[in-house]
Each structure stands twice: as C-alpha cells, then as structure tokens.
C-alpha positions as MATLAB code, in Angstrom:
seq = 'MRRYLPALLWLSAMYTLTALTADLNPSPEGGIELVLYEGRQVTLHLAAYAIQAGLLAFALNGRLSLTSGVKLMGLILLIGLGQETIQALLRGRVLAGASAFDLGVDMAGAAVGLWLAGRILPEGGGRG';
ca = [
      15.693   12.140   22.900;
      17.888   11.467   19.708;
      15.888    8.287   18.900;
      13.496   10.638   17.844;
      15.958   12.447   15.526;
      15.316   10.496   12.251;
      11.404   10.570   12.848;
      11.741   14.356   12.701;
      13.726   14.529   10.208;
      11.655   12.526    7.863;
       8.735   14.861    8.896;
      10.561   17.971    7.966;
      11.826   16.326    4.561;
       7.870   15.088    4.024;
       6.514   18.517    4.984;
       9.327   20.421    2.810;
       8.731   18.706   -0.190;
       4.927   18.414    0.293;
       5.131   22.504    0.271;
       7.696   22.877   -2.923;
       6.000   20.744   -4.834;
       2.222   21.747   -3.675;
       1.225   23.021   -7.402;
       3.875   21.952   -9.741;
       2.131   18.382  -10.705;
      -1.319   18.831  -11.168;
      -3.180   15.835  -12.346;
      -4.418   14.678  -15.299;
      -7.540   14.734  -17.267;
      -7.683   11.525  -18.087;
      -6.577    8.469  -19.396;
      -3.527    5.940  -19.050;
      -1.888    9.099  -17.846;
      -4.419    9.398  -14.448;
      -4.215    5.863  -13.864;
      -0.294    6.338  -13.685;
      -0.496    9.417  -11.832;
      -2.792    7.959   -8.795;
      -0.683    5.000   -8.851;
       2.443    7.009   -8.490;
       0.484    9.372   -5.409;
      -0.562    5.907   -3.769;
       2.647    4.544   -3.832;
       4.656    7.537   -2.126;
       1.825    8.138    0.444;
       2.052    4.161    1.292;
       5.749    4.423    1.345;
       5.936    7.660    3.237;
       3.606    7.116    5.960;
       4.892    3.201    6.192;
       8.814    4.589    6.710;
       7.600    7.478    9.029;
       5.379    4.682   11.436;
       8.232    2.803   11.501;
      10.883    5.747   12.537;
       8.092    6.831   15.329;
       8.292    2.651   16.175;
      11.786    2.903   16.574;
      11.614    6.276   18.742;
       9.404    3.787   21.319;
      12.281    1.265   21.364;
      10.009   -0.909   19.453;
       7.937   -1.399   22.488;
       4.301   -1.385   20.644;
       1.935   -2.449   22.698;
      -2.225   -2.149   21.428;
      -2.124    0.967   23.167;
       0.802    2.564   22.039;
       0.144    1.735   18.269;
      -2.999    3.329   19.048;
      -1.629    6.558   19.896;
       0.888    6.330   16.862;
      -1.956    5.558   14.138;
      -3.500    8.952   16.025;
      -0.327   10.901   15.784;
       0.379    9.914   12.389;
      -3.535   10.990   11.350;
      -2.342   14.732   12.486;
       0.509   14.229   10.546;
      -1.057   13.255    7.501;
      -3.661   16.318    8.748;
      -0.679   18.525    8.290;
       0.295   17.344    5.099;
      -3.371   18.087    3.597;
      -3.375   21.514    5.540;
      -0.165   22.517    3.581;
      -1.643   21.389    0.390;
      -4.844   23.114    1.046;
      -3.413   26.696    2.530;
      -0.715   26.720   -0.944;
      -3.255   25.389   -3.587;
      -5.419   27.937   -2.439;
      -8.547   25.392   -2.348;
      -9.780   22.089   -0.532;
      -9.807   18.984   -2.369;
     -12.011   16.799    0.113;
     -12.310   13.859   -1.697;
      -8.803   13.740   -2.620;
      -7.492   14.676    1.070;
      -9.715   12.183    2.369;
      -8.475    9.426    0.209;
      -5.062   10.648    0.775;
      -5.653   10.314    4.566;
      -6.830    6.531    3.938;
      -3.467    5.903    2.197;
      -1.396    7.254    5.168;
      -3.511    5.116    7.134;
      -2.674    2.372    5.523;
       0.585    3.013    5.069;
       1.082    3.802    8.679;
      -0.724    0.363    9.248;
       1.862   -1.386    7.156;
       5.465    0.460    8.822;
       3.580   -0.583   12.051;
       2.945   -4.226   11.524;
       7.079   -4.227    9.967;
       8.261   -2.246   12.965;
       6.635   -4.609   15.101;
       8.477   -8.104   13.216;
      11.968   -6.514   12.374;
      12.711   -4.361   15.825;
      13.509   -6.429   18.598;
      11.160   -5.672   21.713;
      12.896   -3.428   23.692;
      14.653   -1.706   20.967;
      17.842   -4.544   21.816;
      18.787   -2.318   24.691;
      19.317   -3.538   28.032;
];
C-alpha cells in the first residue's frame, strides 16, 4: 500500500493546484501571449500526467502488461475528468473544447509516462 503513496500525493497536489489556480490565470486574447500560454499549458499537462502514470506504474511494481496499461489509462482518464470537473465547478462554466483538448494532452502524457516506466522500472519492481 505504501507504494501508492507517491501517486496519491501527486494526485492531491495536482487537484489542489487546480483548485487554487482555476481562475487566476485566464488565457490571453491572442497573439504571441496566447501561443506561449497554450504551450505552457500543454507542457504542464503532459508532464503532470506522465509523472502520475509513472507513479502509478511504480505502485504496480513495474508490472505493465497490455491489460494493466489499458486499465491505468482508464484511471488516468478519470483523473483528468476529475481535474476538468474541478475547473468547471470553480469557474462556473464549461469550456468543452478546451476540456477535450486538455484530456487528450493528459492521455498523451500518461502514454509517455507508461512508456518510460516500462523502460525504466525493472520487471517486478526489483523485489524478489
């Protein structure tokens, strides 16, 4: 159970930061500021969900079969939906296009995280 603690702490940090910053930084209207803002958002989502997926893979002792990978991707999708729900509730509006894009980026980040975990973590988490 302790192996899940890093993943739970990371999830708590992501949701807390989402709640604290939901309305602080509205996207710019256009121009280079919008491009930079969106680039930063994509980078943050990719990194956050790659880390989350890697931590979940670690919790499973590095045993990543196709079935467990698909299940983890489903869990990551639920985590992403939770984050988008927090944003929608705190902002008082739903931005369906932006939320769908964010979820796609989240899933891409999770795929990268699982791929890296499959390359880095020893089979069975190094435990005998």
